[in-house]
C-alpha positions as a Markdown table, in Angstrom:
| # | Residue | x | y | z |
|---|---|---|---|---|
| 1 | Met | 17.6 | -62.0 | -21.3 |
| 2 | Ala | 15.8 | -64.6 | -23.3 |
| 3 | Ser | 12.1 | -63.7 | -24.0 |
| 4 | Glu | 11.0 | -67.4 | -23.8 |
| 5 | Arg | 11.9 | -69.2 | -20.6 |
| 6 | Leu | 10.7 | -71.9 | -18.3 |
| 7 | Lys | 9.4 | -70.0 | -15.3 |
| 8 | Met | 10.8 | -70.7 | -11.9 |
| 9 | Asp | 11.3 | -68.8 | -8.6 |
| 10 | Leu | 15.0 | -68.3 | -8.3 |
| 11 | Ser | 18.2 | -68.4 | -10.4 |
| 12 | Ile | 21.4 | -68.4 | -8.5 |
| 13 | Ile | 24.4 | -67.1 | -10.5 |
| 14 | Ile | 27.9 | -68.1 | -9.3 |
| 15 | Val | 31.1 | -67.1 | -11.1 |
| 16 | Asn | 34.0 | -69.4 | -10.7 |
| 17 | Tyr | 37.7 | -68.6 | -11.4 |
| 18 | Lys | 40.1 | -71.3 | -10.1 |
| 19 | Thr | 38.2 | -71.8 | -6.8 |
| 20 | Glu | 37.2 | -75.5 | -7.0 |
| 21 | Glu | 37.0 | -76.1 | -3.3 |
| 22 | Leu | 35.3 | -72.8 | -2.4 |
| 23 | Thr | 32.8 | -73.1 | -5.2 |
| 24 | Ser | 32.0 | -76.7 | -4.4 |
| 25 | Asn | 31.4 | -75.8 | -0.7 |
| 26 | Cys | 29.1 | -72.9 | -1.8 |
| 27 | Ile | 27.1 | -75.2 | -4.1 |
| 28 | Asp | 27.0 | -77.9 | -1.4 |
| 29 | Ser | 25.6 | -75.4 | 1.1 |
| 30 | Ile | 22.8 | -74.4 | -1.3 |
| 31 | Ile | 21.8 | -78.0 | -2.0 |
| 32 | Lys | 21.8 | -78.9 | 1.7 |
| 33 | Ser | 19.8 | -75.8 | 2.7 |
| 34 | Asn | 16.0 | -75.6 | 3.2 |
| 35 | Thr | 14.6 | -75.0 | -0.3 |
| 36 | Lys | 11.4 | -76.9 | 0.1 |
| 37 | Gly | 8.7 | -75.3 | -2.1 |
| 38 | Leu | 11.3 | -73.1 | -3.8 |
| 39 | Asp | 11.8 | -73.8 | -7.5 |
| 40 | Tyr | 15.4 | -72.8 | -8.2 |
| 41 | Glu | 18.4 | -73.4 | -10.5 |
| 42 | Ile | 22.1 | -72.9 | -10.0 |
| 43 | Ile | 24.0 | -71.5 | -13.0 |
| 44 | Leu | 27.8 | -71.7 | -12.6 |
| 45 | Val | 29.8 | -69.5 | -15.0 |
| 46 | Asp | 33.4 | -70.4 | -15.3 |
| 47 | Asn | 35.7 | -67.5 | -16.4 |
| 48 | Ala | 38.3 | -69.5 | -18.3 |
| 49 | Ser | 39.9 | -71.1 | -15.2 |
| 50 | Asn | 41.8 | -73.6 | -17.3 |
| 51 | Asp | 43.0 | -75.4 | -14.1 |
| 52 | Gly | 40.6 | -78.4 | -14.1 |
| 53 | Ser | 38.4 | -76.9 | -11.5 |
| 54 | Ile | 35.2 | -76.6 | -13.6 |
| 55 | Glu | 35.6 | -80.1 | -14.9 |
| 56 | Ala | 35.9 | -81.4 | -11.3 |
| 57 | Ile | 32.8 | -79.4 | -10.2 |
| 58 | Glu | 30.9 | -80.6 | -13.3 |
| 59 | Lys | 31.6 | -84.2 | -12.3 |
| 60 | Arg | 30.5 | -83.7 | -8.7 |
| 61 | Phe | 27.3 | -81.6 | -9.3 |
| 62 | Ser | 25.5 | -83.0 | -12.4 |
| 63 | Glu | 22.3 | -81.1 | -11.4 |
| 64 | Ile | 23.7 | -77.6 | -12.0 |
| 65 | Arg | 23.9 | -75.6 | -15.3 |
| 66 | Ile | 27.5 | -74.8 | -16.3 |
| 67 | Ile | 28.6 | -72.2 | -18.8 |
| 68 | Lys | 32.3 | -72.2 | -19.8 |
| 69 | Asn | 33.6 | -68.9 | -21.0 |
| 70 | Pro | 36.6 | -69.0 | -23.3 |
| 71 | Glu | 38.0 | -65.8 | -21.8 |
| 72 | Asn | 38.0 | -64.1 | -18.4 |
| 73 | Asp | 36.3 | -60.8 | -19.2 |
| 74 | Gly | 35.6 | -60.0 | -15.6 |
| 75 | Phe | 33.1 | -60.6 | -12.8 |
| 76 | Ala | 30.4 | -58.3 | -14.3 |
| 77 | Lys | 30.5 | -59.9 | -17.7 |
| 78 | Gly | 30.5 | -63.4 | -16.1 |
| 79 | Asn | 27.4 | -62.6 | -14.1 |
| 80 | Asn | 25.7 | -61.0 | -17.1 |
| 81 | Ile | 26.2 | -64.2 | -19.1 |
| 82 | Gly | 24.6 | -66.1 | -16.3 |
| 83 | Ile | 21.7 | -63.7 | -16.1 |
| 84 | Glu | 21.1 | -64.0 | -19.8 |
| 85 | Ala | 20.8 | -67.8 | -19.4 |
| 86 | Ser | 18.6 | -67.6 | -16.3 |
| 87 | Arg | 14.9 | -68.5 | -16.0 |
| 88 | Gly | 14.0 | -67.3 | -12.5 |
| 89 | Asp | 11.7 | -64.5 | -11.5 |
| 90 | Tyr | 14.4 | -63.5 | -9.1 |
| 91 | Ile | 18.1 | -63.4 | -9.7 |
| 92 | Leu | 20.6 | -64.0 | -7.0 |
| 93 | Leu | 24.3 | -63.1 | -7.5 |
| 94 | Leu | 26.3 | -65.2 | -5.1 |
| 95 | Asn | 30.0 | -65.2 | -4.6 |
| 96 | Ser | 31.8 | -68.5 | -4.9 |
| 97 | Asp | 33.5 | -68.0 | -1.6 |
| 98 | Thr | 30.2 | -67.9 | 0.4 |
| 99 | Ile | 28.3 | -70.3 | 2.5 |
| 100 | Val | 24.5 | -70.0 | 2.8 |
| 101 | Glu | 22.6 | -71.0 | 6.0 |
| 102 | Gln | 19.6 | -73.3 | 6.2 |
| 103 | Asn | 16.9 | -70.6 | 5.6 |
| 104 | Thr | 18.9 | -68.0 | 3.7 |
| 105 | Leu | 17.4 | -68.6 | 0.3 |
| 106 | Lys | 13.8 | -69.2 | 1.3 |
| 107 | Gly | 13.9 | -66.3 | 3.7 |
| 108 | Ala | 15.3 | -63.9 | 1.0 |
| 109 | Val | 12.8 | -64.9 | -1.6 |
| 110 | Ala | 9.8 | -64.8 | 0.8 |
| 111 | Phe | 10.8 | -61.3 | 2.0 |
| 112 | Ile | 11.4 | -59.7 | -1.4 |
| 113 | Lys | 8.1 | -61.2 | -2.7 |
| 114 | Asp | 6.2 | -59.5 | 0.2 |
| 115 | His | 7.9 | -56.1 | -0.5 |
| 116 | Arg | 7.4 | -55.2 | -4.1 |
| 117 | His | 9.2 | -51.9 | -3.7 |
| 118 | Ile | 12.5 | -53.6 | -3.2 |
| 119 | Gly | 14.9 | -53.5 | -6.2 |
| 120 | Ala | 17.8 | -55.2 | -4.5 |
| 121 | Leu | 18.0 | -57.2 | -1.3 |
| 122 | Gly | 21.1 | -57.9 | 0.7 |
| 123 | Cys | 21.6 | -60.0 | 3.8 |
| 124 | Lys | 23.8 | -59.9 | 6.9 |
| 125 | Ile | 27.3 | -61.1 | 5.7 |
| 126 | Leu | 29.7 | -62.5 | 8.3 |
| 127 | Leu | 33.4 | -63.1 | 7.9 |
| 128 | Pro | 34.8 | -66.5 | 9.0 |
| 129 | Ser | 35.6 | -64.9 | 12.4 |
| 130 | Gly | 31.9 | -64.3 | 12.9 |
| 131 | Lys | 32.3 | -60.5 | 12.7 |
| 132 | Leu | 30.2 | -58.5 | 10.3 |
| 133 | Asp | 31.6 | -57.7 | 6.9 |
| 134 | Pro | 31.1 | -53.9 | 7.1 |
| 135 | Ala | 30.7 | -53.5 | 3.3 |
| 136 | Cys | 27.4 | -55.4 | 3.3 |
| 137 | Lys | 25.5 | -52.2 | 4.3 |
| 138 | Arg | 26.9 | -48.9 | 3.1 |
| 139 | Ser | 26.4 | -45.6 | 1.5 |
| 140 | Phe | 27.3 | -44.6 | -2.1 |
| 141 | Pro | 31.0 | -43.5 | -2.0 |
| 142 | Thr | 31.4 | -39.7 | -2.1 |
| 143 | Pro | 34.6 | -37.6 | -2.1 |
| 144 | Leu | 33.9 | -36.7 | 1.6 |
| 145 | Asn | 32.9 | -40.1 | 3.1 |
| 146 | Gly | 35.6 | -41.7 | 1.0 |
| 147 | Leu | 38.1 | -39.3 | 2.6 |
| 148 | Tyr | 36.9 | -40.0 | 6.1 |
| 149 | His | 37.1 | -43.8 | 5.4 |
| 150 | Ser | 40.6 | -43.6 | 4.1 |
| 151 | Leu | 41.6 | -41.6 | 7.2 |
| 152 | Asn | 40.0 | -44.3 | 9.4 |
| 153 | Leu | 37.7 | -41.8 | 11.0 |
| 154 | Asp | 34.8 | -44.2 | 10.7 |
| 155 | Thr | 36.8 | -46.6 | 12.8 |
| 156 | Ala | 37.7 | -44.0 | 15.4 |
| 157 | Phe | 34.1 | -42.6 | 15.5 |
| 158 | Pro | 31.8 | -45.5 | 14.5 |
| 159 | Asp | 28.7 | -43.9 | 16.0 |
| 160 | Ser | 29.1 | -40.7 | 14.0 |
| 161 | Thr | 26.6 | -40.1 | 11.2 |
| 162 | Arg | 29.2 | -37.9 | 9.6 |
| 163 | Phe | 32.4 | -40.0 | 9.8 |
| 164 | Gly | 30.7 | -43.4 | 9.7 |
| 165 | Ala | 28.7 | -42.8 | 6.5 |
| 166 | Tyr | 30.9 | -44.9 | 4.2 |
| 167 | Asn | 30.0 | -48.3 | 5.8 |
| 168 | Leu | 27.1 | -47.0 | 7.9 |
| 169 | Thr | 28.9 | -48.0 | 11.0 |
| 170 | Tyr | 26.3 | -46.1 | 13.1 |
| 171 | Val | 23.4 | -48.3 | 11.8 |
| 172 | Asn | 22.5 | -51.3 | 13.9 |
| 173 | Glu | 23.7 | -54.4 | 12.1 |
| 174 | Asn | 20.6 | -56.3 | 13.2 |
| 175 | Lys | 18.1 | -53.8 | 11.9 |
| 176 | Thr | 16.3 | -54.2 | 8.6 |
| 177 | Cys | 16.6 | -50.9 | 6.7 |
| 178 | Ser | 16.7 | -49.2 | 3.4 |
| 179 | Ile | 20.2 | -48.2 | 2.4 |
| 180 | Asp | 22.2 | -47.1 | -0.6 |
| 181 | Cys | 24.3 | -50.1 | -1.3 |
| 182 | Ile | 24.7 | -53.9 | -0.7 |
| 183 | Met | 27.4 | -56.3 | -1.7 |
| 184 | Gly | 27.5 | -58.3 | -4.9 |
| 185 | Ala | 28.5 | -61.3 | -2.7 |
| 186 | Phe | 24.8 | -61.7 | -2.1 |
| 187 | Met | 22.5 | -59.6 | -4.2 |
| 188 | Leu | 18.9 | -60.6 | -4.9 |
| 189 | Val | 17.2 | -58.7 | -7.7 |
| 190 | Pro | 13.8 | -59.2 | -9.3 |
| 191 | Arg | 13.9 | -59.9 | -13.0 |
| 192 | Ala | 11.5 | -57.1 | -13.7 |
| 193 | Val | 13.9 | -54.6 | -12.1 |
| 194 | Ile | 16.8 | -55.9 | -14.3 |
| 195 | Glu | 14.6 | -55.5 | -17.4 |
| 196 | Gln | 14.0 | -51.9 | -16.4 |
| 197 | Val | 17.5 | -50.8 | -15.3 |
| 198 | Gly | 19.7 | -53.1 | -17.3 |
| 199 | Met | 22.4 | -55.6 | -16.2 |
| 200 | Leu | 25.8 | -55.1 | -14.7 |
| 201 | Asp | 28.1 | -52.5 | -16.3 |
| 202 | Glu | 30.9 | -54.5 | -17.9 |
| 203 | Asp | 33.3 | -51.6 | -17.8 |
| 204 | Tyr | 34.0 | -52.8 | -14.3 |
| 205 | Phe | 36.3 | -55.8 | -14.5 |
| 206 | Met | 35.8 | -56.6 | -10.8 |
| 207 | Tyr | 34.8 | -54.3 | -7.9 |
| 208 | Gly | 32.3 | -51.5 | -8.1 |
| 209 | Glu | 29.8 | -53.2 | -10.4 |
| 210 | Asp | 27.5 | -53.9 | -7.4 |
| 211 | Ile | 27.7 | -50.2 | -6.3 |
| 212 | Asp | 26.9 | -49.0 | -9.8 |
| 213 | Trp | 23.9 | -51.4 | -10.0 |
| 214 | Cys | 22.5 | -50.2 | -6.7 |
| 215 | Tyr | 22.9 | -46.6 | -7.8 |
| 216 | Arg | 20.9 | -47.3 | -11.0 |
| 217 | Ile | 18.3 | -49.3 | -9.1 |
| 218 | Lys | 17.7 | -46.5 | -6.6 |
| 219 | Ala | 17.7 | -43.9 | -9.4 |
| 220 | Ala | 14.8 | -45.9 | -11.0 |
| 221 | Gly | 12.8 | -45.5 | -7.8 |
| 222 | Phe | 13.3 | -48.8 | -6.1 |
| 223 | Gln | 14.7 | -49.4 | -2.6 |
| 224 | Val | 17.9 | -51.2 | -1.8 |
| 225 | Met | 17.2 | -53.2 | 1.4 |
| 226 | Tyr | 19.5 | -54.6 | 4.0 |
| 227 | Tyr | 17.8 | -57.6 | 5.6 |
| 228 | Pro | 19.9 | -59.1 | 8.5 |
| 229 | Glu | 17.3 | -61.8 | 9.4 |
| 230 | Ile | 19.1 | -64.0 | 6.9 |
| 231 | Arg | 22.9 | -64.5 | 6.8 |
| 232 | Ile | 25.7 | -65.9 | 4.8 |
| 233 | Phe | 29.4 | -66.5 | 5.6 |
| 234 | His | 32.0 | -64.9 | 3.3 |
| 235 | His | 35.6 | -65.9 | 2.9 |
| 236 | Lys | 36.3 | -62.4 | 1.7 |
| 237 | Lys | 38.9 | -62.0 | -1.2 |
| 238 | Ala | 39.3 | -65.7 | -1.5 |
| 239 | Ser | 37.4 | -65.8 | -4.8 |
| 240 | Gly | 39.5 | -63.2 | -6.4 |
| 241 | Ile | 42.5 | -63.9 | -8.7 |
| 242 | Gly | 45.0 | -63.2 | -6.1 |
| 243 | Lys | 45.3 | -60.4 | -3.6 |
| 244 | Arg | 48.8 | -59.6 | -5.0 |
| 245 | Asn | 47.8 | -59.8 | -8.6 |
| 246 | Pro | 48.5 | -56.4 | -10.2 |
| 247 | Lys | 45.4 | -56.7 | -12.4 |
| 248 | Val | 43.2 | -57.1 | -9.3 |
| 249 | Ile | 44.8 | -54.2 | -7.5 |
| 250 | Ala | 44.5 | -52.0 | -10.6 |
| 251 | Ala | 40.8 | -53.0 | -11.0 |
| 252 | Phe | 40.0 | -51.9 | -7.5 |
| 253 | Tyr | 41.2 | -48.4 | -8.0 |
| 254 | Asp | 40.0 | -48.2 | -11.6 |
| 255 | Ser | 36.5 | -49.0 | -10.4 |
| 256 | Met | 36.5 | -45.9 | -8.3 |
| 257 | Ile | 37.3 | -43.7 | -11.2 |
| 258 | Ile | 34.8 | -45.4 | -13.5 |
| 259 | Phe | 32.0 | -44.8 | -10.9 |
| 260 | Tyr | 33.0 | -41.2 | -10.3 |
| 261 | Asn | 33.2 | -40.4 | -14.0 |
| 262 | Lys | 29.9 | -42.1 | -14.7 |
| 263 | His | 27.7 | -40.8 | -11.9 |
| 264 | Tyr | 29.5 | -37.8 | -10.3 |
| 265 | Gln | 31.0 | -36.1 | -13.4 |
| 266 | Asn | 28.6 | -33.1 | -13.2 |
| 267 | Lys | 27.8 | -33.3 | -9.5 |
| 268 | Tyr | 31.1 | -31.8 | -8.2 |
| 269 | Asn | 33.3 | -29.0 | -9.3 |
| 270 | Lys | 36.5 | -29.4 | -11.3 |
| 271 | Leu | 38.8 | -29.0 | -8.3 |
| 272 | Thr | 37.0 | -31.8 | -6.5 |
| 273 | Arg | 37.1 | -34.0 | -9.6 |
| 274 | Trp | 40.8 | -33.3 | -10.0 |
| 275 | Cys | 41.4 | -34.2 | -6.3 |
| 276 | Val | 39.5 | -37.5 | -6.6 |
| 277 | Ile | 41.0 | -38.7 | -9.8 |
| 278 | Thr | 44.5 | -37.6 | -8.9 |
| 279 | Gly | 44.3 | -39.0 | -5.4 |
| 280 | Thr | 42.9 | -42.4 | -6.6 |
| 281 | Thr | 45.6 | -42.6 | -9.3 |
| 282 | Val | 48.3 | -41.9 | -6.7 |
| 283 | Met | 46.9 | -44.5 | -4.4 |
| 284 | Lys | 46.8 | -47.0 | -7.2 |
| 285 | Arg | 50.4 | -46.4 | -8.1 |
| 286 | Met | 51.5 | -46.7 | -4.5 |
| 287 | Ala | 49.6 | -50.0 | -4.1 |
| 288 | Leu | 51.1 | -51.4 | -7.2 |
| 289 | Ala | 54.6 | -50.3 | -6.2 |
| 290 | Lys | 54.1 | -51.8 | -2.7 |
| 291 | Asn | 52.9 | -55.1 | -4.2 |
| 292 | Lys | 55.9 | -55.2 | -6.5 |
| 293 | Arg | 58.3 | -54.9 | -3.6 |
| 294 | Arg | 56.6 | -57.8 | -1.9 |
| 295 | Lys | 57.5 | -60.2 | -4.7 |
């Protein structure tokens, strides 16, 4: 990050890839929200959309900063470019397919300023149906809780601390609490924390970079906090590059292997490692084959 900057409270980083309407709605919700007394900037990073979307957004919102990447090198890289250009004391990663409520931004910044031990702050994330997005409060993925989740045991036994650990289904969704992991769809991080732990790992094309960041933030001694007093709405998967795009499907499963090799390589025995890598690889091939049959 640049050593010299014009100090402000908040930098909001949004990555756009061919989502003109969603991104415009997201920006519009920010501008129309209650930001009185909050000095902020919006940095929109376009990952080589090449569809006219960024030009249309640029014409509509002259007050935002726009960075046009010549290539799409992934969500993590796009956010890092935005962070590098940012000037805020706090950095908010915000998905382009989200809508913030009136007091979301002010409430988030006020809360994190009052709790200096927080390294990353997440909010209550609702799907368009009004139901909770379960991934907005979760544990770090482990071979065991990942197995329970894949077998839908967390759905069958949501109140179980054993079977519900993956998405913390047993934790009251309206309770503020320290957890392992929040979503990159809304992730508020102090600049000082980023300077200590580093930016997003660009080995992740998309998916998993938020989990990895939370892991490093917690390892540095900070808390990752779920704060449901503030909310956003999330049109989940709408900001990806297509649910049936093979690159997206592959990236989802590859992120699991990257995370395991980076953080769990020496934590589990060789048999467990073989089961995780082989199982994930098989699931990836099955998903790609199923996707191919749909076309």
